[in-house]
C-alpha positions in Angstrom: -43.0 11.1 -56.5 -40.4 13.8 -56.6 -41.0 14.6 -53.0 -40.6 11.0 -52.0 -37.2 10.8 -53.9 -36.1 14.0 -52.1 -37.0 12.5 -48.7 -35.1 9.3 -49.4 -32.0 11.3 -50.5 -32.1 13.3 -47.3 -32.4 10.1 -45.2 -29.4 8.6 -47.0 -27.4 11.8 -46.3 -28.2 11.5 -42.6 -27.3 7.8 -42.4 -24.1 8.6 -44.2 -23.2 10.9 -41.3 -24.3 8.3 -38.7 -22.0 5.6 -40.2 -18.9 7.3 -41.6 -16.8 5.0 -43.9 -19.4 2.2 -43.3 -18.9 2.0 -39.6 -21.9 2.1 -37.3 -21.2 3.5 -33.9 -22.8 2.1 -30.7 -23.1 5.6 -29.1 -26.0 7.9 -29.5 -25.5 10.6 -32.2 -26.5 14.1 -31.2 -26.1 17.3 -33.2 -22.7 18.8 -32.5 -24.1 22.2 -31.6 -26.1 20.5 -28.7 -22.8 19.8 -27.0 -21.0 22.9 -25.6 -19.2 24.4 -22.6 -20.8 26.4 -19.8 -19.3 29.5 -18.2 -18.0 27.4 -15.2 -16.2 25.0 -17.6 -18.7 22.1 -17.5 -19.1 19.9 -20.6 -22.8 19.6 -21.3 -25.4 18.2 -23.8 -28.6 20.2 -24.2 -31.8 18.2 -24.0 -34.3 21.0 -23.9 -34.5 24.8 -24.2 -33.6 25.3 -20.5 -32.2 21.8 -19.7 -28.7 20.4 -20.0 -26.9 17.3 -18.7 -23.2 17.3 -17.6 -21.2 14.8 -19.6 -18.8 14.0 -16.7 -21.3 13.5 -13.9 -24.6 12.9 -15.6 -26.2 15.6 -13.5 -29.1 17.7 -14.9 -29.0 21.5 -14.7 -31.3 24.3 -15.6 -29.8 26.3 -18.5 -30.0 30.0 -19.4 -28.3 31.8 -22.3 -25.9 33.6 -20.0 -24.5 30.2 -18.9 -23.1 29.5 -22.3 -19.3 29.9 -22.7 -18.3 28.5 -26.1 -18.9 25.8 -28.7 -17.0 22.6 -28.1 -13.7 22.3 -29.9 -12.0 19.2 -31.4 -9.4 19.4 -28.7 -12.1 19.2 -26.0 -13.9 16.4 -27.8 -10.7 14.5 -28.0 -10.3 14.7 -24.3 -13.8 13.5 -23.7 -13.1 10.6 -26.1 -10.1 9.6 -24.0 -12.2 9.9 -20.8 -14.8 7.5 -22.3 -17.7 9.9 -22.7 -17.5 10.4 -26.5 -17.2 7.6 -29.0 -16.7 9.6 -32.2 -17.3 13.1 -33.6 -17.3 15.0 -36.8 -18.4 18.4 -38.0 -22.1 17.6 -37.7 -22.5 15.0 -34.9 -21.1 13.8 -31.6 -21.6 10.1 -30.7 -22.1 10.0 -26.9 -21.7 6.9 -24.8 -24.7 6.1 -22.5 -25.4 8.8 -19.9 -27.8 8.3 -17.0 -31.2 8.0 -18.6 -33.5 8.1 -15.6 -35.8 11.1 -15.7 -34.2 12.7 -18.8 -37.6 14.0 -19.8 -39.0 14.1 -16.3 -39.4 17.6 -14.9 -39.1 16.3 -11.3 -35.3 16.2 -11.8 -35.4 19.9 -12.5 -37.1 20.5 -9.2 -34.6 18.3 -7.5 -31.7 20.2 -9.0 -33.0 23.4 -7.5 -32.3 22.0 -4.0 -29.1 20.1 -4.7 -26.2 21.4 -2.6 -22.4 21.4 -3.0 -19.9 21.7 -0.2 -16.7 23.6 0.3 -14.6 22.4 3.2 -12.4 24.3 5.7 -10.9 23.7 9.1 -12.6 25.0 12.2 -9.9 25.6 14.9 -12.6 26.4 17.6 -10.2 29.2 18.7 -11.8 32.6 19.4 -11.3 35.3 16.7 -9.3 37.4 19.2 -6.4 35.0 18.7 -6.2 35.6 14.9 -3.0 37.5 14.9 -1.4 35.0 17.2 -2.4 32.1 14.9 -1.1 34.0 11.8 2.2 34.5 13.5 2.4 30.9 14.5 1.7 29.7 10.9 4.5 32.0 9.7 7.0 30.8 12.3 6.2 27.2 11.6 6.6 27.7 7.8 3.0 26.8 7.3 1.8 30.1 5.9 2.4 28.9 2.3 -0.1 26.1 2.8 -2.6 27.5 5.2 -4.4 30.8 5.7 -6.2 31.8 8.9 -9.4 33.8 8.7 -12.2 34.7 11.0 -15.5 32.9 10.3 -18.2 33.9 12.7 -16.6 34.1 16.1 -13.9 31.5 15.6 -10.7 31.2 13.5 -11.0 29.1 10.3 -8.1 27.7 8.3 -8.2 27.6 4.5 -5.8 26.1 2.0 -3.1 27.8 -0.1 -4.0 31.4 -1.0 -7.2 31.0 1.0 -8.8 28.4 -1.2 -11.3 26.0 0.4 -10.9 22.3 0.2 -13.1 20.8 -2.5 -13.6 17.4 -0.9 -13.6 15.8 2.5 -10.5 13.7 1.9 -8.3 16.8 1.2 -9.7 18.6 4.2 -8.9 15.6 6.5 -5.4 15.3 5.1 -4.8 19.0 5.8 -6.3 18.7 9.3 -3.9 15.8 10.2 -0.9 17.7 8.8 -1.8 20.8 10.7 -2.4 19.0 14.0 0.9 17.0 13.6 2.9 20.3 13.1 1.3 22.2 16.0 -0.7 19.8 18.2 -0.8 22.1 21.3 -2.7 24.8 19.4 -4.7 22.8 16.8 -5.6 19.7 18.8 -9.4 20.6 18.7 -9.5 21.5 15.0 -12.4 19.9 13.1 -13.3 19.7 9.5 -16.3 22.0 8.6 -18.1 23.0 5.5 -20.4 25.5 3.8 -23.1 24.5 1.4 -24.2 26.3 -1.7 -26.7 25.5 -4.5 -24.8 24.0 -7.4 -27.1 25.9 -9.9 -26.6 29.3 -8.2 -24.8 31.9 -10.2 -21.8 32.0 -8.0 -18.5 30.1 -7.9 -15.5 29.7 -5.5 -12.5 31.7 -6.3 -8.8 30.9 -5.5 -9.0 33.2 -2.5 -11.9 31.3 -1.0 -14.5 34.0 -1.5 -17.6 33.5 -3.7 -18.0 35.5 -6.8 -21.1 36.1 -8.9 -21.6 35.4 -12.6 -20.0 38.7 -13.5 -16.7 37.6 -12.1 -16.8 34.3 -14.0 -17.7 36.2 -17.2 -14.8 38.5 -16.6 -12.4 35.6 -16.5 -13.6 34.7 -20.0 -13.4 38.2 -21.4 -11.0 40.4 -19.5 -7.4 40.4 -20.6 -6.0 43.2 -18.5 -4.9 40.6 -15.9 -3.2 38.4 -18.4 -2.0 40.8 -21.1 1.8 40.7 -21.6 2.3 38.0 -18.9 5.0 35.5 -19.7 3.9 31.8 -19.5 5.8 28.6 -20.2 3.6 25.8 -21.4 5.0 22.3 -21.1 2.8 19.7 -22.8 3.8 16.6 -24.8 1.0 15.9 -27.4 1.1 18.5 -30.2 -2.6 18.8 -30.5 -3.0 19.6 -26.7 -0.1 22.0 -26.8 -1.5 23.8 -29.8 -5.0 24.1 -28.3 -3.8 25.6 -25.0 -1.3 27.9 -26.8 -4.1 29.3 -28.8 -6.1 30.0 -25.6 -3.1 31.8 -24.1 -2.6 33.9 -27.2 -6.3 34.8 -27.0 -5.5 36.0 -23.5 -2.7 38.2 -25.0 0.0 36.4 -23.1 3.6 35.9 -24.2 3.8 32.1 -24.7 6.8 29.8 -24.8 6.1 26.1 -25.4 8.0 22.9 -24.8 7.2 19.3 -25.5 9.4 17.8 -22.9 10.5 18.5 -19.3 14.1 19.1 -20.4 13.0 21.8 -22.9 10.7 23.2 -20.3 13.4 23.6 -17.6 15.6 25.4 -20.1 12.8 27.8 -21.0 12.0 28.5 -17.4 15.6 29.5 -16.7 15.8 31.6 -19.8 12.4 33.3 -19.8 11.8 33.8 -16.0 8.0 33.7 -16.5 5.0 34.7 -14.5 3.3 31.3 -14.8 4.0 27.7 -15.6 1.3 25.4 -17.1 2.4 21.8 -17.4 1.2 18.2 -18.0 2.2 15.6 -15.5 2.8 13.0 -18.3 5.9 14.1 -20.2 7.9 12.0 -22.6 11.3 12.3 -20.9 10.4 12.4 -17.2 7.4 12.5 -14.9 6.1 15.9 -14.0 7.1 15.3 -10.3 10.7 14.9 -11.4 10.6 18.2 -13.4 9.0 20.0 -10.4 11.7 18.6 -8.1 14.4 20.0 -10.4 12.5 23.3 -10.5 12.6 23.6 -6.8 16.4 23.4 -6.9 16.4 26.8 -8.7 15.9 29.5 -6.0 14.3 32.2 -8.1 11.8 29.8 -9.6 10.7 28.1 -6.4 7.7 30.5 -5.9 6.6 30.5 -9.5 2.8 30.0 -9.8 2.0 26.6 -11.3 -1.0 25.0 -12.9 -0.7 21.2 -13.2 -2.8 19.2 -15.5 -3.1 15.5 -14.7 -4.5 12.5 -16.7 -8.0 11.5 -15.9 -6.7 8.2 -14.6 -4.4 9.8 -12.0 -4.3 8.3 -8.5 -6.8 9.8 -6.0 -4.1 11.1 -3.8 -2.3 13.0 -6.6 -4.2 16.2 -6.0 -3.4 16.3 -2.3 0.3 15.7 -3.2 0.3 18.4 -5.8 -1.3 21.1 -3.5 0.5 20.3 -0.2 3.9 18.9 -1.2 4.6 20.3 -4.7 2.8 23.5 -3.7 1.0 23.9 -7.1 -1.5 26.8 -7.2 -4.0 24.9 -9.4 -4.5 21.2 -10.0 -6.8 20.1 -12.9 -7.7 16.7 -14.2 -8.4 15.9 -17.8 -10.8 16.5 -19.6 -10.3 20.2 -19.0 -12.4 22.7 -20.9 -10.9 25.8 -22.3 -13.3 27.9 -20.2 -12.2 26.1 -17.0 -8.5 26.5 -17.9 -9.0 30.2 -18.8 -10.8 30.9 -15.5 -8.1 29.2 -13.5 -5.3 31.1 -15.3 -7.1 34.4 -14.8 -7.8 33.9 -11.1 -4.3 32.6 -10.4 -2.7 35.8 -11.9 -5.4 38.1 -10.4 -4.9 36.4 -7.0 -1.2 37.1 -7.1 -1.9 40.8 -8.0 -4.4 41.1 -5.2 -1.9 39.8 -2.7 0.5 42.5 -3.8 3.0 40.2 -5.3 5.6 41.2 -7.8 5.1 39.1 -10.8 8.5 39.9 -12.4 10.6 37.1 -11.0 14.3 37.6 -11.5 17.5 35.9 -10.5 18.4 38.3 -7.7 15.2 38.5 -5.8 12.7 35.9 -4.7 9.0 36.7 -4.5 6.9 34.8 -1.9 3.4 33.5 -2.4 
C-alpha cells in the first residue's frame, strides 16, 4: 500500500510540472536537458542516443558527444518561444509545438540524412585563371572590392561575396550576379551562378573567408579567447533580457563591452569608444537599425567598422541581401540566434580581420579598410 501511495505522489508531482498554475499546455513536454545547442549553433531536441531533430527545420541528424555545445538558456528558449517553436518552459521541462512527426523512430531517415547535401553558391565568371590579377584590379578600380573577392577555382575565376564568403542561398547569388554584370557588363556578361555541395552532417563548416574548416575550428570558436580578448565591442540591443544575455557571452569571451538600449545611445558610444566591433539589433526603440547605420556611415572613421546585425525572425526576405550588399554588414543573423552561433560569428569576424592584416584599432585620424 505504501508503494502505491508513493507512486501516486510521484505522478501528482509530474502532473504539477505539466500544468503549472492549473494551466494545461497544448505542446508536448520534453525534459529540458533533452533540448540543447550543437557546436554549429543549431537548436535541437534529442530523441535517441545518437539522434536529434533541429527545432527550426525539423530535420533529423546523427548526434555524437563532440557535437554538443551547451545546455539551452532561458534567453534562447525565449527566442524560440517568439519564433513559435516553444510554447512554455520551466526548470524541468520544455513544451514544444508540433514538429514533423514522420519517421521520428524510423531509422530510414538516419540513412537519408547521411546523403543529404547542402549548397554554397558562388559566381563562375568563365574567365581563365590567367586573368585573375586583371579582374582583381578591375574590382578595385570599380569600387567593388569591398563586396566581391576574385579567386581561382579549378581553371577559371570565381567571385565570392564580402571577405570571400560564399552566398548561402540562390537568391543572394542571383542578386550579386545581376549587380556585378550591371557594373561591368563587358567583362562579366557570361558570369553564371554555380555551387558546391557538402554533406550537412559532415564535421566541417563554411567560414567567413569562404574556406571550409573542420570541427576543431568550430570548437576553437567556442573556447579560444586569444582572438577576442581585450577587443572593444559596442552592443546595441533594446530588450534588457537580450542585451544581458549577449553581454554575458561577450564577457565570457573576455571582451571590453559597452552596451546601449537605443540607437542614440549607441551612436554616442561608437564615437566615444572607437570599438573593434558593433553588434546591433535592427529593431530599436528610437529609430530603425537602417537609420542608425546610415548615420554611422556619415562618420568617416567608423565607416569600415565590422558589424554584426541581428534581425527579427519575421524580417522581409530581401533584408539579408540589403544588409550585406548595401549596408555592408559583415554578418547578418536572424532570430532565434543561439549563443554558440553568435560566438562563432564574432570569433570568425575578428579572426578574419586579423588574417587580412587589418589594423583593428580604429581611430579618428586614420581609416582602416576591409
